[in-house]
ZAPA-173091 format. One record per residue: residue in one letter; x, y, z of N, C-alpha, C in turn. Coordinates in steps of 0.02 Angstrom, whole numbers, plus 50000, padded with zeros to 5 digits. Example, Ala and Ser with C-alpha at 12.3 -4.5 7.8 and 13.67 -1.06 7.14 Angstrom:
% ZAPA-173091
A506604971650390506154977550390506604983550390/S506424988850354506844994750357506455000250394/
END
This chain:
% ZAPA-173091
X548365565654502547685567154482547455573854506/X547915577854533547725584354558547875589654505/X547605595554515547745601054471548135606454508/X548665608954478549065614254509549095620254462/X549115626254492549145632454454549595637354491/X549985641254454550375646554485550365652754440/X550435658554471550445664854433550935669654464/X551295673454422551705678954444551675684254389/X551515690354409551445695654360551135701854391/X550905706454348550635712754374549915712454399/X549555707154382548855706754401548765704154472/X548165704854498547975701354559547955693954542/X548335689954578548395682854562547765678854577/X547365680954626546805676854649546305675154594/X546045680054555545575678254502545875673654450/X546515674654434546845670354385546895663254411/X547085662554474547155655954504546485652354509/X545965655854530545305652754536545045650654468/X545165654754417544945652854349545335646654326/X545985646454339546375640654321546135634354356/X545985634954421545725629154458545055626854429/X544625631554413543975629754384544065625454322/X544545627254281544665623554219545015616854231/X545325616154289545665609854306545255605454351/X544645607354367544265603754418544135596554398/X544155595054333544065588054312544635583654335/X545205586554355545785582654376545755580954450/X545295583854487545245582454558544765587354589/X544385585054637543835589454657543585588054728/X544015585454773543775584354841543995589854889/X544465594054868544655599854908545055604554864/X545115610754885545475615754845545755621054890/X546265624654865546555629854905546975634554863/X547135640354894547525645454860547975648854911/X548565650854889549035654654931549315660354889/X549325666354917549615672054882550095675554929/X550595678754899551085682654937550895689954932/X550825693154990550705700354992551205703455041/X551125709755055551605713255097551655710255167/X551135706855188551135704055256551375696955259/X551595694055203551805687155202551345682955158/X551205676955180550765672555142550055672855168/X549575672755123548875672055142548625665655110/X548405660855151548205654255128547475653155144/X547095650955094546385649155104546285642355072/X546005637655108545875631155079545275628055112/X544945623555076544325620755102544195613955070/X543865609555107543595603455077543025605555031/X542945601854977542425603554930542715605454863/X542325609054824542525610554755542755617754748/X542955619354688543225626054676542715631454692/X542075630054679541555634854696541535636254771/X541655631054811541685632054884542275636354904/X542845635254870543435639254884543315646554866/X542995647554809542865654454786542465658254839/X541975654854869541565658054921541965659054985/X542465654754997542835655155060543385660455060/X543595662755000544135667654997543865674355022/X544155677155075543895683555102544005689255054/X543575694155056543665700155017544325703455037/X544665706054987545305709255000545905704654996/X545795698154986546355693454977546655694754908/X547275696954907547595698754844548345697854849/X548655697554792549385696954788549575695754716/X550175697754698550385697054628550755690554614/X550855686554666551155679954658550735675054697/X550575669354667550175664554703550175657654672/X549945652754711549885645854688549205643254712/X548965638254678548305635454695548285628054676/X547775624554702547765617254697547045614754702/X546865609954661546245606254671546435598854678/X546165595554728546445589254752546005583254737/X546325577754723546025571054721546425566954771/X546115565254827546475562754886546855556254872/X547485556154894547875549954896548095548354968/X548345553355004548555552555073548145557255116/X547735554455159547325558555203546645560055173/X546155560355216545465561555193545395568655165/X544875569655125544755576355096544465581155148/X544905584255186544705588955238545065595555227/X544855600555266545195607055261545935606455275/X546105602755327546815602455347547245598655297/X546945594155258547335590455209547345593755141/X546945598955132546945602455068547605606155058/X547795607054996548385611054978548165618254967/X548615623054969549335622654979549515620955052/X550115617855058550395616555124550965621355137/X551055623055201551565627955220552015625055274/X552605628055283553045626055337552795629055403/X553145627555457552915629555523552875637155531/X553305640755495553315648055500552845651255448/X552505647255409552055649755357552425654455308/X553045652555293553445656355245553465653155176/X553525646455175553565642655112552905639055101/X552635639555042552015636155023552145631854962/X551825626054960551915621454903551245618654880/X551205616954817550655612854791550985607054754/X550665601154757550995595054733550485590554700/X550665588054642550285582854608550745576754603/X550525571054628550945565054627550945561754695/X551435557554708551495553954771552225553654793/X552355555754855553015554754885552995548054921/X553335543154894553285536354919553635535354986/X554125539555001554485538955065554255544155116/X553635546455109553395551855152553355549655225/X553195543355239553155541155309553825542055343/X554355540055310555025540755339555205548155349/X555055552255298555205559355303554805562755358/X554165560855364553745563655417554035561755486/X554255555555492554545553355557555175557255573/X555595558455523556205562255534556055569355555/X555565572455520555385579355537555095579655608/X554665574855625554375574755692554915573855746/X555415569655732555955568655779556365574955790/X556365579355740556725585655745556285591155775/X555695589355798555265594155830554785597855785/X554725595755722554265599055675553565596255687/X553075600655695552385598555702552045598655634/X551845592755611551515592155546550775593555553/X550515597455507549825599855514549325595755474/X549555591055434549105587155391549285579855393/X548875575755359549025568555352549335566955285/X549505572055246549705570955177550435569155170/X550605566355113551305565355096551625571855073/X551225576455047551485582455014551785587455063/X551515587955123551725593255169552465593055184/X552775587155182553485586755200553905591355156/X553695592455094554105596455049554165603655074/X553625606555099553655613455125554165613955181/X554175609055226554645609255282555365608155258/X555465603655210556135602455185556425608555150/X556005611955111556235618055077556405623355129/X555975624255178556085629455229556725628155269/X556905621855279557495620155319558145620755280/X558095621655215558705621955174559075628455186/X559735628155182560165634155190560405636655122/X560115634155068560315636255001560195643754991/X560605646754946560555653954934559955655854892/X559695651354851559135652954808558565648154821/X557955650254805557375645854813557445639854767/X557695640854707557775635254661558225629954690/X558795631954719559245627054748558945623754810/X558545627554848558205624654906557715619254884/X557345620554830556875615654804557255609654777/X557785610954741558185605454713558445600954770/X558695604154823558965600354880558415596354915/X557825599354922557265595854955557025589954914/X556955591054848556705585654806557195579954799/X557825581254812558315575854810558195570854867/X557815572954918557685568554975557045564454967/X556635565954918556005562454910556055557154856/X555655552054864555595546754814554875546654789/X554785545854724554105545554697554015550354639/X553405552554630553235556754573552995563554598/X553105568454556552885575154575552845579854515/X552355584254520552345590554484552215595554539/X552685600054552552635604554609552735611754589/X552435616254628552585623354625552715625654697/X553245629554705553455631854771553505639454771/X553275642654824553365649854832553615651254902/X553975656854908554275658854972554095666154984/X553795667555041553585674455056554175679155059/X554775676655072555365680955075555645682255006/X555395678854955555615679954887555015681454842/X554655686854854554055688454815554235689454742/X553755687854699553865688654627554235682854596/X554255677054630554625671254603554265664854621/X554235660354574553985653554585554495648654559/X554525642854591554945637454567554495631354554/X554555628354495554165622354477554635616854456/X554435610654468554835604854449554385599054434/X554635594254395554225588454379554635582054376/X554305576754397554535569854386553915565554385/X553705563454327553135558954321552465562254319/X552405568654339551775572254336551885578654296/X551435580254250551555585654203551585592554235/X552025596754207552075603754224552165607654160/X551765612854152551785617054091551865624254113/X552315627854080552395635054092552005638854038/X551665644154059551315648454013551665655154009/X551835657353949552215663553938551735669053917/X551645674053959551195679653942551575686153933/X551205691553930551495698253924551665700753994/X552325700654009552565702754075552225698854131/X552075692554117551795688154169551955680954149/X551975676554199552095669554187551595665454228/X551405659854199550945655254233551265648354234/X551045644354281551255637354286550625633154298/X550585627354268550005623054279550185615854264/X549745611454285549815604354270549515602554202/X549165607154171548825605754108548715612454072/X548765612254006548645618453967547935621053975/X547475616653998546795618854008546755625054052/X547195625454101547195631154147547495637454117/X547835636754061548215642254032547895645653972/X547455642053937547245644353871546885651053872/X546575652853928546235659253931546735665153936/X547345663653957547825668953972548405669353923/X548565663853890549125663853843549045658053794/X549365658753737549385653353687550095650653680/X550565653053721551255650953717551445646953780/X551665640753770551805636353827552465632853819/X552725630453876553335626553878553205620353921/X553325614453894553225608253931553885606253964/X553885605754029554485603354064554565595854053/X555185593654049555335586554046555415583854117/X555405577254122555545574154187556235576354212/X556285577254278556895579254312557155585954286/X556685590454275556845597254255556515602154303/X556855607654317556605612654364556605619454329/X556135623754348556075630354318555965635554372/X556285641354363556145647154404555805652254359/X555225654754381554855659454339554745665954378/X554805671454342554645678154368554205681454315/X553955687354331553545690854282553925692354218/X554585692854222554985694654164555195688754122/X555105682554147555315676854107555435670654148/X555855666254122555955659754154556655657154138/X556875652554179557475648754163557355641554184/X557645636954147557545629854161558225626454166/X558255621154206558885617454215558725610454239/X559225606254241559135599454264559075599254340/X558795593854364558685593254436559305590954474/X559795588254439560385585654474560795591354503/X561295589554541561695594554577562075599254530/X562205596954469562565601154421562135606854395/X561465606054399561005611354378561165613854308/X561245609354261561415611154193560825614754160/X560955620554131560425624354098560145620454039/X559495620954029559165617853973558845623153929/X558765621653866558475626453819557745624653808/X557305629353821556595628253813556285634253777/X556035633053717555695638353679554945637153681/X554555642453686553825641553688553555638653623/X553025634653630552645632253573551925634653578/X551585635053522550905637753521550405632253537/X549905633853578549355629253592548905629153530/X548685623253510548285622753448547535622553461/X547315624353521546595624653536546425631453564/X545815633553552545585640053577545255639253644/X545245644653682544935644553748544205642453744/X543855644453691543145642953685543005635453683/X543495631553662543395624353658543335621153727/X543535624753778543465622253847542835624753881/X542405628253843541795630853871541205626253857/X540715626153901540125621853892539665624353836/X539635630853827539165633553779538445632153801/X538035629453757537335628053772537235621153801/X537765617353812537695610453835537635610153911/X537285605153937537185604754010537805602654048/X538245598754016538845596454049539345594353995/X539965593254016540485591753967540405584953935/X540165579953972540085573453941539595573853883/X539035577453894538545578053840538855581853781/X539195587353796539525591253743539995586853702/X540395582953736540905578953702540615573153664/X540055570253688539715565153648539445568253583/X539155574253588538875577553530539415579753480/X540025580453503540575582653460540885576853420/X540655570753432540995565053402541005564853326/X540465566753291540525566753218541085571353193/X541135577253222541665581853201542345579353223/X542385576353283543025573653307543275568153261/X542835563653242543035558153197543235560953129/X542865565853105543035568953041543735571953044/X543915575353099544585578153105545115572653109/X544955567253144545425561753150545575558553082/X545065558353039545145555352973545435560052921/X545355566552932545505571452879546235570952856/X546305570252790546965569852760547315563252769/X546985558452801547315552052816547045546152776/X546535547152737546265541652696546535542352625/X546875537252604547195537052539546745533452489/X546335537252452545855534252406546205531152346/X546775533752328547125531152269547355523952281/X547655522752339547915516052353547475512152403/X546885514952418546415511552463546755509852529/X547075514752558547455513652620547385519752665/X547815520052715547845525852760548525529152752/X548525535652762549145539552758549315542052828/X549775538452861549945539952931550675541952934/X550825547952910551515550152907551835550752975/X551425552353026551705553153093551975546853124/X551775541053098552015534653126552755533753112/X552985536653057553705536553042553975529753020/X553545525452993553755518852970553675518252894/X554155515252862554125514052790553775507452777/X553565506152715553275499452699553755493852718/X554405495052710554885489852729554875488652804/X554805494052843554745493252916554125489252933/X553565490852900552945487152913553035479652899/X553385478052846553485471052829553875467252881/X554295470752918554715467352969554335466253035/X553755469253042553375468453104553085461353108/X553205458053164552955451253173552405450853226/X552325456153265551805456253316551655463553334/X551045464753355550855471453378550585470853449/X550845474953494550625475053564550365482053580/X549745482453603549425488853618549345489553693/X549525495453719549545496653791549135502853808/X548725502353858548335508053881548015506453948/X547655511353975547315510454039546585512454031/X546125508854063545425510554059545165510353988/X544825515553966544535515753899545065515053845/X545665517553858546205516853809546405509553801/X546375505753855546505498553850545975494953809/X545335496753821544795493653782544845495553708/X545035501853694545155503753625545725499653596/X546225498253637546775494153615546555487053599/X546095484253638545835477653623545475477653556/X545085482853544544745483453480545265484053423/X545795487953435546325488653386546685482153372/X546805478253424547145471753415546725467153371/X546065467153382545625463153340545665465353267/X545685471953256545715474653188546385472953155/X546935473353192547585471853164547615464553142/X547365460053184547385452953165546925451553106/X546345454853106545845453553054546065456452987/X546345462452987546505465852924547225464552901/X547695464352948548395463652929548665456652938/X548285452352973548485445452986549165445153022/X549245449753071549825449853114549585448253185/X549915443853221549705442653290549705449253330/X549175450453367549115456653404548725455453468/X548895459053520548515458753582548595465353619/X548135466553665548155472553707548255470453779/X548565474953817548705473453887548665479953927/X548415479753988548425485754029549145488054041/X549285494354027549965496854037550195496154109/X549715496454155549895495854227550165488954244/X549945483754208550215477054219550865476054182/X550895478654121551485477754079552115480354113/X552065486054146552665489154173552965485254231/X552565480854263552795477354323552985470054311/X552845467454252552945460154245553595458454208/X554065462954205554705461754172554595458754103/X554265462354058554075459553994554675458153949/X554595453053907555085451753854554945456553797/X555435460753781555355465853728555675463253664/X555255462553613555455459553550555585465153499/X556165465353467556305470653419555865470353356/X555545464653344555095464053286554375465553303/X554255467853364553575469553386553485477153382/X552915479253356552725486353358552305487453421/X552535491753465552165493353526551795499953516/X551175500053538550745505953529550495508153597/X550685514153619550475516953683549885521653671/X549335520453706548715524053693548525528053755/X548415534553747548235538753804547925545153779/X547335546953804547025553253784547455559053805/X547645559253869548005564953896548735564953876/X549005559053860549725558553849550135559053912/X549795558853970550135559554035549985553754082/X549625548654060549445543054103550085539654128/X550195539754192550845537854220551035530654203/X550565526054211550715518954197550905517954124/X550565521454079550715520854008551385524053993/X551525529754024552165533054014552735528554039/X552645525454097553155520954124553275515054077/X552735512454046552815507053999553215509253938/X553075515253914553455517953857554195518553875/X554345521053934555035521953954555385515253962/X555035510253988555325503553994555455500553925/X554995501553879555095499053811555695502253778/X555765508753785556325512253754556985509953785/X556975508953851557585506653884557815499853859/X557325495653841557485488853818557505488353742/X557505494053707557585493953635556965492553595/X556375493053626555755491953590555565497953546/X555205496653492554965501953448554245503553468/X554135509653494553475511453520553245517953488/X552605517953467552295523953441551715525853488/X551505532053486550965534353528550325535553490/X549765534353522549105536453497548825540853552/X548885547453544548715552053597548305557953569/X547955561253614547555566953594547905573553607/X548305573853660548605580153682549285581253648/X549305585853601549925587753568550395590753620/X551025588853619551505591453667551535587653732/X551105582653741551085578853803551715574553809/X551825571953869552445568353883552495561953842/X551955558153837551985551953798552105553453724/X551795558753699551915560653629552645562353619/X552945565953666553645567853658554115561953669/X553945557453716554365551553728554375546953667/X553785546053637553745541553579554065544753517/X553935551153507554215554453449553825553353385/X553485547653379553085545953321552425543153344/X551925543753301551275540953317550705544253281/X550115543953310549515546653280549185551253331/X549105557553314548715562153355547975561353337/X547555561353388546845560153377546475566253350/X546695572153368546365578453347545635578553367/X545485575653425544785575353448544565581853480/X545035586253496544875592253534544895590653608/X544885595853651544925594753723544375590153749/X544545585553792544055581353825544105582653900/X543605586053927543605588353995543255583454042/X542705580554020542345575854062542795569954081/X542705567454141543095561754164542965555654119/X542345554654100542175548854058542415549953987/X542795545253961543035545553892542455544153844/X542345548553797541845547353745542165548453677/X542265554653658542555555953592543275553453587/X543635553253643544315550553640544305543053626/X543845539353658543795532153644543635531053571/X543155534753545542945533753476543505535353428/X543865540853438544405542653393545005538053402/X545125535453462545645530353470545495524353426/X544865522053428544665516353387544755517853313/X544575523853292544645525753222545385525953202/X545795528853245546515529253230546815522253224/X546615517753269546885510953266546615507153206/X546005508653185545745505653123546165507853063/X546365514253062546785516553007547475513253010/X547745512353070548385508953076548335501753050/X547795498253068547685491453045547605491252969/X547255496052942547165496452870547845497552835/X548245502052861548895503552831549345497352834/X549355494052892549745487752898549485482452849/X548825481952845548535476852801548685477952728/X548655484152706548765485552635549495484452615/X549965485152662550665483652648550765476152643/X550315472352674550405465152677549895461652630/X549365458752657548945454352616548245457052603/X548075462852627547405465452618547325468052546/X546815465552512546725467252441546525474552433/X546645477252374546445484152360545685484752361/X545335479352342544595479552344544335480152415/X544615476152460544405476552530544635483052561/X545235485352542545465491752565544995497352545/X544735497052484544265502152460543625502052502/X543395496052520542795495652561542915498652631/X543515497452657543665500152723543735507752722/X544055510352670544105517652664543415520752659/X542975517552620542285520052615541925519552683/X542045514052718541735513152784541965518352834/X542615519752834542885524952879542595531752861/X542545533152797542275539652775541555540652798/X541185535252805540475535752824540375536452900/X540895535152939540815534953012540535541553041/X540785547453021540495553553051539745554053041/X539505552252982538785552552968538415547253009/X538695541353014538355536053051538325537553126/X538855540653152538845542653223538325548153234/X538275552753186537765557953191537065554953192/X536965549653155536305546253155536155543153223/X536665540253255536565537553322536355543153370/X536705548753367536555554353412535865557153399/X535645556753336534965559153320534425554853352/X534595548653369534115544153401534155544453477/X534445549853503534565550353575533935549553617/X533385552453596532775552153636532545544853647/X532585540853594532385533853601532855530053649/X533505531453643533995528153687533895530453759/X533745536953768533625539553835533025536253867/X532505535053829531905531853856532055524853880/X532455521153841532645514353861533085514653924/X533545519453927533975520053986533575521354049/X533095525954044532685527554103532285521454126/X532085517254080531705511254096532105506654143/X532765506654135533185502054174533565505554231/X533365511654248533725515454299533665512254368/X533175507854378533095504654443533515498354452/X533855496254399534255490054404534875491254446/X535025486354489535625486954531536235483654498/X536115479254449536655475654416536475474854342/X536985474754299536875473454228537465469454201/X537305465554150537815462254109537875465954042/X538485466254016538605468353948538975462653913/X538725460253858539055454653825539155456153751/X539695453453725539855454053655540305448253635/X540355447153571540745441553546541255444053495/X541885442253504542435444053459542465451653449/X542205454153393542245461453381541855465353434/X541315462553458540895466153506541145466053577/X541625461753592541855460853661542185467153689/X542665470453653542945476653681542415482153690/X541945482553644541415487553650540985486153710/X540855479753725540465478053784540835480053848/X541485479053849541885481053907541855488653917/X541925492353863541895499653868541195501853890/X540665498653865539995500353886539875499153960/X540125493553985540065492154057540445497254099/X541035499154075541425504154112541055510754115/X540775512954059540405519254059539855519154111/X539475513654113538915513254160539175513454231/X539695509854246539965509654314540225516454336/X540615519654293540975525554317540535531754324/X539975532154287539575538254294538905537154329/X538655530854331538015529754364538085526054430/X538675522854441538815518754500538385512454503/X538095510654447537735504254442538245498754427/X538225493354465538695487854454538565484754386/X539085484354346539025481354279539635477054265/X539515471354235540055466854216540005465254142/X540575464954110540595463154039540875456054032/X540555452353988540775445453975540775444253900/X541235439953879541185437253811540555432853808/X540165433753756539525430253752539615422753760/X540165420153733540275412853736540415410553807/X540605415153852540785413353920540185413553968/X539615416053945539035416453989538855409654018/X538875404653976538665398053998539165394754045/X539745397754053540255394954097540255398254166/X539655399654191539595402354258539135408254264/X539265413754229538865419854240538125418954226/X537935414254182537235413254166536815411754227/X537135409154280536785407554342536485413854375/X536755419654359536515425854389535935429054351/X535775426454293535245429454252534575428354287/X534195433854294533525433554322533145439754299/X532505440354314532115446154289532375452954313/X532785452954366533045459354391533735460954363/X533985456654319534665457554292534635458754217/X534605465154195534595466554123535285464954092/X535275463054029535885461653992535885465753928/X536415469453917536515473153854536925468653809/X536645466853752536985462253705537155466053642/X537805466053623538015469153561537955463953505/X537565465753454537395461053400537565464153333/X538205463853312538365466253245538095461553191/X537935464253134537675460353078538255457353040/X538555452153069539135449153038539055441553038/X539605437953028539565430653022539375427253087/X539375430953142539195428153208538495430153230/X538095432553185537415434853202537015429153234/X537045423253204536655417653231536885415753302/X537545416153313537805414553380537545419653431/X537555426053412537315431253458536565430653471/X536195428753419535475427653427535345422053477/X535755416753473535685411153520535835413353592/X536315417853600536465420553666535855424053696/X535525428053655534925431553678534385426553700/X534305421253662533805416153679533975412953746/X534615411653759534815408753823534635413353881/X534745419753872534595424653925533835424953936/X533455425353881532725425753886532435419653920/X532735413753906532475407553936532525407654012/X532945411954038533025412454111532695418754138/X532285421954097531885427554120532245434254121/X532845434554092533235440754094533025445654039/X532905451954057532775457054005533395458153962/X533295459353897533845460153850533765466853813/X534295470853815534345476753773534845475153718/X534605474453657535035472753600535265479253567/X535915479953558536195485553520536465482653456/X536175484553400536285480753339536235484953276/X536575482653224536485485453157536165480253111/X535875475053142535535469753104534785470353112/X534415466853070533695466253077533545459953118/X533375460953181533245455253224532515453053219/X532385446653232531685444353231531265448253281/X530655450053264530225453753311530155450053377/X530205453753431530115450853497530705447153525/X531255446753487531835443153511532125446453574/X532195453053572532465456753628531915460853661/X532015462253726531525466353762531515473453734/X532115476153722532195482753692532755482553641/X532695486553589533195486553535533435493653523/X534085494553521534405500853500534735499453433/X534495502653380534745501253312535225506653290/X535745504553255536215509153224536275507453151/X536545511953111536625510753040537145505253028/X537055501652974537525496252957538195499152937/X538715497052972539395499152957539775493252927/X540365494652900540815489152880540905484652940/X540905478052929540925473252985541495474853034/X542085476553007542655477753051542575484053093/X542145488653070542065495053103541435495353146/X541035490053145540405489953183540495491353257/X541035488853290541115490453362541135497953376/X541365501853329541405509153340540705512053342/X540285510453292539615513253291539185510253347/X539315504053367538925500953421539115503753489/X539705506853495539915509553560539575516153576/X539415520053526539135526753539538465526453576/X537995522053556537375521753595537475519553667/X538005515753681538145513753750538335519853792/X538665524753762538815530953797538165534553816/X537725535253767537085538653780536665534853831/X536675528253827536305524053875536555525353945/X537215525153955537505526254021537355533454045/X537415538154000537315545254018536605546454043/X536105544054006535415545454026535205541354086/X535475535354094535335531454154535625535054215/X536235537654208536545541254263536145547454281/X535915551154231535505557054245534855555254279/X534565549554260533945547454292534055546054366/X534685544254384534855542954454535135549154489/X535165554854453535395561054484536145561454493/X536535557954451537265558154458537565564254423/X538135566454448538525571654415539005568154367/X538825567954304539205563854256539895566554242/X540005573054250540665575854237541155574554293/X540905573254353541335572254411541125566154451/X541195560254422541005554254459541445553354521/X541155550354572541505549654635542125545154627/X542635546954664543255542954667543645542554603/X543465546554552543825546254488544065553254470/X544605553454430544845559754402545065558354331/X545155563654292545265562854220545945560154202/X546465563654221547135561854199547495558254256/X547585551754249547845547754304548605548054304/X548885552054349549605552754353549895550054418/X549475546554457549725542854514549415535854511/X549745531054544549485524254544548935523554597/
END
């Protein structure tokens, strides 16, 4: 969950590194640091706090043409100056930055201490600097290769040596590393976000691959002792630097919520088949005959991607009449799952780097499962591992809270369900209605955003609540879970999501005038059931915020957030957007930093 950056070239590295860290701050933000090589050796500056604090802490005159930097999300050791990266060896010759977890760090620390090495931090990462420094290898690359052979766990690392100025070594296993190819300069980062201002040409390292970079170029090879050379050609980044800028928006979450109509339009563009009332998903790589052989669909994701998967499973069963379910990828990878060759597995991840989801994909491939990806980041590891799938085309999502990625995930899965359904039993008439419904989504989402002031007023009304329920039934249940998550992660208000039918089996005992309940009420065949749920809550004095595309009886709910009527199967998508605005404005009323919620980071690459 940390961000790493490296630079080697003719420029002063410090401004480049600080700019890269600024763009990666969504990946970790409890401490930051920078190290550069100059004529006097290494100069290291690091501090607890954010990149802005580091910028102020860097003394005037700190410069060098080779450097590395890091923004941290703590895993081992508290967020203090001493635990911030970069870490150095005892002689301050070798410096490292690390994203991931060394699982055997306790044993390695004990071995180093027994050999008389004084460790300066509480982190797992520091051991790497000492292991590299102790190597007798002739090259820095071989020293890093030898050191990493002793560690267990995951890593994306960059290493520099003051005795070898003008050179960086990077390696990855489980945590992303991207090389940026510039004009007589090279960059390294954990995410293209840090690179787009400086280059449009990048190289994605594979797992167990190592790279040596200099201002003149790069070479890549395998991590094993044979050091077999690998061929890596640059690919072009498909987003502009300006897309990572706030512009006139107050924060990235707000910007990305407002971008949802355009994001959904891009996700749909060229994929709706009006002639056959279906979806055109060429990237999935499946023929109609392949679709016919599918007997089950299993969707895997973490957090919002998991909830989008639940929504997708409902759509697949409803439209294609194929058994489907969603499961957290973090659970799937550990329970020794039975992998069925007739099951279509769908891995969902905005970043394409979520470690638990990636591990699930690799386990599926090892056991012969057919897995496709639903990802936003082109060139990401999950996209490359799957080889086939659906790109969301949502544009960069910088805020920790998923907004436009959740919405486009749901849209992409709706198209997959439509495509599956039309190959099987879904009529052309119903397919035509769904295509029309999908086409209307960008406009309907824009209408929700236009009602922001009304939603904000309702959110501020409930900013004093310490607990909330979110409830939904069948189609509304995944949207309720996503709404509760949004509220928890950015406002820190305790929120629980329940299936409406389960309220009476225990949770109803908690309803009181201080416990507001957000009820999702789509205008479908379960409208009467959802209305009865509201009556049950009201009978116990609980305030009700109804989010609905139906005409409810006057006075039924305490407050009502209305959205335009969507196709029944697509209603959870339009009903989810006001929940984002509700959580956002409630969090602002409480003075929260919505882009950087406490204890969370954007791309989860450690467990």
